[in-house]
N, C-alpha and C positions, 0 to 999 in steps of 0.2 A: 499900812497902819503901825503903830508902835505898840509893841507887846509889853515891853518892859523898859522901866527906865523913863527919862535918862538918870544916870548916875554920873555924878559930879566927881571930878578927880582934881588933886593938886597940879596945876600944869607946869609947877617948878621941878617935879618929880618925873622922873622917866618909868615906863610899865612895860611889861611884857604880860601876855594872856597865858597862864601855865594851863588852864582846862575852862571849859565852858561848854554846859549842855543846858537843856532847857526840857520840860515836861509839856506833852501835848497829848491829848485823847487821840488813842488811834483811829477814832472816826472822821477825824477832819485830815485832808489831803489835797494836793493839788497846789499847794501855795510852798515858796522860798520865804527861808527864814535868815536873816543876816545879823551878826555883830557888826556894828559901825561903831568908830570913833570920830570925835568931833575935837577942832581945835579951832579957835576963832569963827570967822564964818565956813569953814570948810568941812567937810565930810569924808571920811574914807571908809570902805568896806574890809573889815578885817578878815572875816569869814561867812559863808551862807551855803545852804544846801537846799534842795528841794525834796519837801515830803510828799512821797507818793504813797500809793495804797498800802494799806496796813505796814505801816513803819511803826518802829517801836517806841514806847510810850516815851520813855527818856531816849533823848537823841543829842549826841557829842556833836558840836562844830569843831573843838580843838580838845585833845588829849593830849598830856605831858609828852612831847618829843613830836607830836604832827599837828597840822592845820590841815583838814581834810579839804578844803578849799585849794590852797597853794602848795599844799605837801611839805610846806616848810618846817623844819624842825623848831623854831622861833616865831613866836608871833608879835613883834615888837608893835606897840601904839606908837602914834606920830609924836615927835618932841612938841612939848608944851599942850598935850591932849587934855581937854576941859573934861571931858567924860565919854561913856559910851551909852549905847541905846540898843535895843534888841528890836528889828524891824519884821514885818511880815508883809508879802506882796505877792500877786498873783490872782487865781480864780479858785478861791475855795470851794471846797466838795466835800459832802460828807458820804454816808452809806450809798453806794453803787453809783459814785462820782456825781451825784444830784448836787446842784448849787447850793449853797450855803451862805446866810448873810455873814459879814465879819463879826456880828456881836456874837454868832456861835463860835468862831475862832477864840474871839476874847474869852467867853464862858469855859472852853475846853482848853485852854492854856493854864498849865498848872505852876508855872515858874521856872526859873532859871538859875543855876549854880554858876558864879562867875568868880574863878581864882587868878588873882593878879599878882606878880612878882613887880617890886618896886625895888629900884635902884638907881644911884646916883652916878653919873658919868665920870670917869677918871680924867683929870686935865694935866695936861704936862706943864 
């Protein structure tokens, strides 16, 4: 399920993700949430994590200096990236791990904060 986006980017520019976080009510768990970049017909995962029971309301996928999925210090978006999208998948659960519909996930999602660095590649 698409939680947020897609957000269009200028494919002639290069981007790296400085930080990315989102807010989800603590009562939703059992899903993975990931930031994906697309370029042309291709999609790549930039970062993701699993929301377990009793997670924080604000969850960071990427903080300055660390991508919690890859443990890399720089999270580059692919060349000619057209945009990014926040996606959730899995088996959503609420209180006491009782299954909840995806409409509840969307209702308890409270937005994301994405900070990109934009730069031009040096050519010799």
